[in-house]
C-alpha positions in Angstrom: 0.0 0.0 0.0 1.3 3.4 -1.0 0.7 6.5 1.2 1.6 9.1 -1.4 1.3 9.2 -5.2 3.3 11.9 -7.0 2.2 12.8 -10.5 3.9 14.6 -13.3 1.6 17.1 -14.9 2.1 17.6 -18.7 1.6 14.3 -20.5 0.5 12.5 -17.3 -2.4 14.2 -15.8 -3.2 16.7 -18.6 -2.7 16.7 -22.3 -1.3 20.2 -22.7 0.7 19.8 -25.9 -1.6 21.8 -28.2 -1.5 24.9 -25.9 2.2 24.6 -25.4 2.7 24.3 -29.1 0.4 27.2 -30.0 2.0 29.5 -27.4 5.5 28.7 -28.4 4.6 29.1 -32.1 3.1 32.5 -31.2 6.3 33.6 -29.6 8.5 32.3 -32.4 6.4 34.0 -35.0 6.4 37.2 -33.1 10.2 37.2 -33.2 10.4 36.2 -36.8 11.4 32.6 -36.3 9.9 29.5 -38.1 7.2 27.6 -36.2 6.7 23.8 -35.8 3.8 21.3 -36.2 2.1 20.4 -32.9 3.4 16.8 -32.8 7.0 18.0 -33.0 6.6 19.5 -29.6 6.2 16.1 -28.0 9.9 15.7 -27.9 10.7 19.3 -26.9 8.8 19.5 -23.7 9.6 17.9 -20.3 12.7 19.7 -19.2 11.3 23.2 -18.4 10.3 26.0 -20.7 13.7 27.4 -21.3 14.8 24.0 -22.7 11.6 23.9 -24.8 12.5 27.3 -26.3 16.1 26.2 -27.0 14.8 23.2 -28.8 12.3 25.2 -30.8 14.8 27.9 -31.9 16.6 27.2 -35.2 20.2 26.2 -35.4 22.5 29.1 -34.9 19.9 31.0 -32.8 19.9 28.9 -29.7 21.5 31.5 -27.5 20.5 32.4 -23.9 19.5 35.8 -25.1 17.1 34.4 -27.7 15.7 31.9 -25.2 14.8 34.8 -22.9 13.3 36.7 -25.8 11.0 33.8 -26.6 10.2 33.4 -22.9 9.1 37.0 -22.6 6.7 36.5 -25.5 5.5 33.1 -24.5 4.6 33.5 -20.8 2.0 36.3 -21.1 0.4 34.5 -24.0 0.4 31.1 -22.3 -0.9 32.5 -19.1 -4.1 33.4 -21.0 -4.3 30.5 -23.3 -3.0 27.5 -21.3 -6.4 26.0 -20.8 -7.8 26.5 -24.3 -7.2 23.0 -25.5 -5.7 21.2 -22.6 -7.7 18.4 -21.0 -7.3 15.6 -18.4 -6.4 12.3 -19.9 -9.2 9.6 -19.8 -9.7 8.1 -16.3 -7.5 10.7 -14.5 -10.3 12.6 -12.6 -11.7 9.2 -11.4 -8.3 8.0 -10.4 -7.6 11.1 -8.3 -11.0 10.8 -6.7 -10.3 7.2 -5.9 -6.9 7.9 -4.3 -8.4 10.8 -2.3 -11.3 8.6 -1.0 -8.7 6.0 0.0 -6.9 8.5 2.1 -3.8 8.4 -0.1 -1.9 11.7 -0.4 -1.6 13.2 -3.9 1.0 15.6 -5.2 2.2 17.1 -8.4 5.9 17.5 -9.5 6.2 19.3 -12.7 8.9 21.1 -14.8 6.3 23.6 -15.9 6.8 27.0 -14.2 5.1 27.3 -10.8 2.3 29.8 -11.7 1.0 27.8 -14.6 1.3 24.5 -12.7 -0.9 25.9 -9.9 -3.4 27.4 -12.3 -3.9 24.3 -14.3 -4.2 22.0 -11.3 -6.7 24.3 -9.7 -8.7 24.7 -12.9 -9.0 21.0 -13.9 -9.1 19.3 -10.5 -10.9 21.7 -8.1 -12.3 18.9 -6.0 -9.0 17.3 -5.3 -6.8 18.2 -2.3 -3.2 18.0 -3.2 -0.5 17.8 -0.5 1.8 19.8 -2.7 1.7 21.3 -6.2 5.2 22.0 -7.3 6.4 23.3 -10.6 9.7 24.8 -11.7 10.7 27.2 -8.8 13.4 29.8 -8.8 16.6 28.4 -7.2 15.4 24.8 -7.4 16.9 22.5 -10.1 14.4 21.0 -12.5 13.7 17.2 -12.9 15.4 14.8 -13.1 17.0 16.4 -10.0 15.2 14.8 -7.1 14.9 17.9 -5.0 11.2 18.4 -6.0 10.4 14.9 -4.8 12.3 15.4 -1.5 10.4 18.6 -0.9 7.1 16.8 -1.3 8.2 14.0 1.0 8.9 16.5 3.7 5.4 18.0 3.4 3.7 14.6 3.2 5.8 13.2 6.1 6.1 9.8 4.4 9.0 7.4 3.7 10.4 6.8 0.2 9.2 3.2 0.2 5.6 4.5 0.6 5.7 6.6 -2.6 4.6 5.9 -6.1 5.9 8.4 -8.7 3.9 8.5 -12.0 5.2 10.1 -15.2 5.2 9.8 -19.0 8.9 10.5 -19.9 12.4 9.3 -19.3 13.0 12.5 -17.3 10.3 11.3 -14.9 11.7 7.8 -14.6 15.1 9.3 -13.9 13.6 11.6 -11.3 12.0 8.6 -9.5 15.3 6.7 -9.6 17.3 9.6 -8.3 14.9 10.1 -5.5 14.8 6.4 -4.6 11.0 6.0 -5.0 9.0 3.5 -7.0 8.4 4.6 -10.6 5.3 4.0 -12.8 5.5 5.0 -16.5 2.4 5.9 -18.4 2.1 5.3 -22.1 -0.7 7.8 -23.0 1.6 10.8 -22.7 4.1 12.7 -24.9 6.8 10.1 -25.1 6.9 6.6 -26.6 6.8 3.5 -24.5 10.3 2.6 -25.6 11.7 5.7 -23.8 10.1 4.6 -20.6 11.3 1.0 -20.9 14.9 2.1 -21.1 14.7 3.1 -17.4 13.1 -0.1 -16.2 10.3 1.4 -14.1 8.6 -1.0 -11.6 5.3 -0.5 -13.4 4.0 0.5 -16.8 0.4 1.7 -17.2 -1.6 1.8 -20.4 -4.7 3.2 -18.6 -5.3 5.2 -15.5 -7.3 2.4 -14.0 -4.2 0.2 -13.6 -2.6 2.7 -11.2 -5.2 1.9 -8.6 -3.9 -1.7 -8.3 -0.3 -0.5 -7.6 -1.2 2.2 -5.1 -3.9 0.5 -3.1 -5.5 -2.9 -2.4 -9.2 -2.9 -3.5 -10.3 -5.1 -0.7 -8.8 -2.7 1.9 -10.4 0.2 0.2 -13.8 -1.5 0.3 -13.4 -2.1 4.1 -12.4 1.5 4.7 -15.4 2.8 2.7 -17.8 0.5 4.7 -16.3 1.7 8.0 -16.8 5.3 7.0 -20.3 4.7 5.9 -21.1 3.1 9.3 -19.6 6.1 11.1 -21.8 8.5 9.1 -25.0 6.6 10.0 
């Protein structure tokens, strides 16, 4: 039984690729750079937005100065449009409700900048209580550095062995390994299954429903629900 499940955001809880692509293309176009097809962005995201912009810029233009120029155009636009086309993946709202009902703590660990991470989680999952919602924060290294996981563990007050970390990319699998927690790769996100398999996660999920089995025993959950119902009578 796990006491805490940590989720990546983009590609794991939410399909955000279209809004990320449109916003990056807006910034690139504004600065006179060529844009990219939406599907190309699947392999640009996951390491924070500065890395996204570096990948999106053409060869010879990938300077720190140009990355900051793109960022300055991207952030105001994305702050307005980051929920235009983004949606939870199938089964995710039900999974989060299930974990919450079971008394399992839930947290988010994302490389998306903090303000957007908080906004999207609050917008799409208003009924869920998260122990922590952490994105990219100033002065904190991005994933696969394990600091974000360690910060969540302190707030949740749980041991590493009681944690399941769920993500859709090699970065997430590395983060779990670096933090010493159990990894679950999901195949519905931005990266191919083969990328996840390279890191040998303990679990691989093709549907959100499967994560229930690895985080909690159904028989125990049924007993807990029955006990709570009796107390309410």
